[in-house]
N, C-alpha and C positions, 0 to 999 in steps of 0.2 A: 371272200366266203362266198360258196356257192349258194344262187337262188334255190329257195325251197318249191318254186311253181313250177323249174324245169324238172321232166320228168326223164328218169335214167330208161333205156330201151331194157326188155326184156332177155332178148336172145345174148347168150355170152359174148360172142363176135363182136358185136355191136358195142354191149355195155364195154368191154375192153377198150375199145376204139374212143368211146365217150370219156373214159376215165384218164385215156393219155392224152385226147384232146382239152380236156379241161385242166390237166398237168401242165402242158405245157402252152397252155394259152391260147388254143387254135380254136377255140369255139365261135362256130358262126351264130353270128346276132340273130335273134328270133324276129320273124318278119311283122311289120306293121299291120295289124289289121284291118286299119282303114286305108291302106296303100292305094288299093285301086279302084276307090270308088269316085264317083263323079261329085264334086262339090256342091254342083246346084241340085242334084237329087237330093244330097245328105240334107242341105238346108231346105229344102221343099218338104222333105219328110218330118224333117223337125218340126217344121212351123205346124204340119196339119197334126201331128201328136201332141203338141203343147194346147192347139186349141179343141184336140176331140174329146177330152174328158170332160171338160166345162160345157159344151155344148151337149153331149151325151146326157150327162147330169141335169142340164135346165129343159130337155125334154122329156126326162123320165118323171113320175110321180113317184109321191114318198113310197108308197109303197114299193113301188119297182126298185127304185135305188134300195130300200132295207132288203129286198129278195137277193136284190144282186152283192150286196156286201156280206149278207149271211154265205151265199153261195162262195164267195170267193174266200172268207175266210174258213170255210168247211174245206176248200182245196189248198188252202195254204197251210194248214194245220195237219191235214190228214195224210200227207208225205213225210210228216217229219223224222229227220234222222237223229238219234241220240247218240 
């Protein structure tokens, strides 16, 4: 069964080729999103990301944390798709 995340092209010629490729099993695999990344840089970024929120929350006052949370909630819910 075809994956739902795969987008078919809109051009009729490309769509026809995609359908034939799917039917014959000649579909090229989707590229790995993390294939070209340096593992050392990824681990360094992850370490910083794990620490960042805790340190930022410790530095902020209660009022600043509250304002930040309100602002985040407004952004999160303002662009809601129905």
